[in-house]
N, C-alpha and C positions, 0 to 999 in steps of 0.2 A: 504494500500500500504506500503510495507516494504522499508525503505530507508537505504542506506549504509552511513557510517559517512562522506564519501567524496562527496556524491550526494548533489546537490544543492536543496535548498528550492524553491518552486515556487515563481516567482517574485512578485506576488500579496502580498506576506508576507515579503516584504523587503521595508524599508523606508530609503531614503537617503536625506541628505541635502548637503550643500556645504562642510561640514567638516566630517560628520559621516554617518555610515550605521548601521541600526538596523535590525536584522534578528533573527529568531528562531535558537537555537542551533541545528545543524544537527547531532552531535554525541551523544546527550542525549536529545531526543525529549520529554521532560516533558512539560506539558501545562504551558506556561508563562515563560519558560526559554529562555531569550534573550541574544544575543551578540551585544554589541555596539562597533564598530570599527572605528578608524579614516580612512578617505578615502585615506590618504597617510600613508605609512608604517613608523613608528617611533619606536625606541626601548625604548624611555623614554618620559614621559609627557612633560618634559622640551624641547623636540624637536618640540612640536606643536607650531604653530603660536599663537600670543596673541589672535587673533580673535577665533581660534579653542579652545583655553583654556577657553575663555569667554563663548562659546557656550556649552561646555562640561557639566556643571552642569545642565543647562536647558534641555539638551538632556537626561541625565540620569534620571532627575526628571520626565520628561514626560513619558519615557518608564516605570519607576516604577509606575507612576500613572495609566497607561494603564493596567499593570499587576494586580495592586491592585483592579482596577475597575472590571475586568473580572474574575480573578482567586480567588480573596479575600484570599490571604495567610495570615498567622500570621506575617510573615516577608518577606522582599525581601532582600536577601544578595547581596552585590555589591563587586566584587573582580576584581582586575586588574592583568592581566597576559600578558606574552610575551614569553611563552615557546614553544608551538607547532608551532606557526606561525612566531616567532621572531619579531612580531610587537605588540605593546601595544593594548589590547582590554579588554573590561569589560564584565564580566558575571553578569547578573541580574538573580538571582536564587531564585524562590519563595519557601519558606518553608510552605508547606500546611499541614493541619491535616492528610491528606491521606499519604503524603510522610513520615511524622514523625511516623505515626502508622506502616507503612511498615518497616521502619528502626527499630523500637522498637521490632517488631516481630522477626526480624533476630538477633538483638543485645539486648536481654532482660535484660542483666546485666549492660548496659550503663545507668547510672543515669544522668539525666539532658540532655540538648541539647547542642551538640557541632556542631556549624555551619560548620567548616572545615571537621569534620568527616562525617557529613550528606552529604555535597557537594561531597566529594570524593567517598563515598559509592554509591550515586545516579549516578554519572558519570561512575562508573565502573559496575553498575548493569543494567541501562536502555539504551538500544541501539535501541529500537523500541518504537513507541508510545504505552503507556500503557492505555491511556484513549480512549474509542471509539469515543469521541468527540474532539480528538486532533486538527484536521483540523478546526473544527468549532470554538473551543476556540481560536486557533491561529488567525483565520480570524477576530474574534471579537476584539482581542487585537489590530490588525492593523487598524481596523475601528476606534477604540477609538483613536489610535495614529494619524490617519488622521484628526479626529475631533479636537484634541488638536492643531495640527499644521496648521489647516485651518487659514490662516492669515486674521485677520480683516484688518490690514494694513501690507501689504507684507514686508515692511522694518523692522517691529518689530518682525517678525517670525524667530526663529532660523532655520527654514526649508525653508526660502526664498532662491531662487537660485541666 
């Protein structure tokens, strides 16, 4: 199924808590590429409540752990932006061997890895899922996320309502 950049991702692949929403990147559907957004629009991290600030690290770490578990990238880049949406959001972008090899084929003279160049190239290159198992991989990531956030004690979970 082809998805346009503005089309929404199926709700089964969205996880929300009191402060954040985790979802696949719709405009660059690479396996494991997630967006973590505050549920309220803010233009700066400093505008988040102290409770939301406290939960941010655990939320980003859990999403990163889910990506690493399922996709097994060499790195997961984390970048904060507020350009397109005018609200702070985080891109969790997995640097996989496949992605790096694809980049290297197109840019054979680039020596070494530049995360920002790779990120920019991927976002401008991939607008449709490239992996035949994209939906399966994305579903697996969200199953891992749900397992991570299944509260043993609801009060201790960053995803408790």
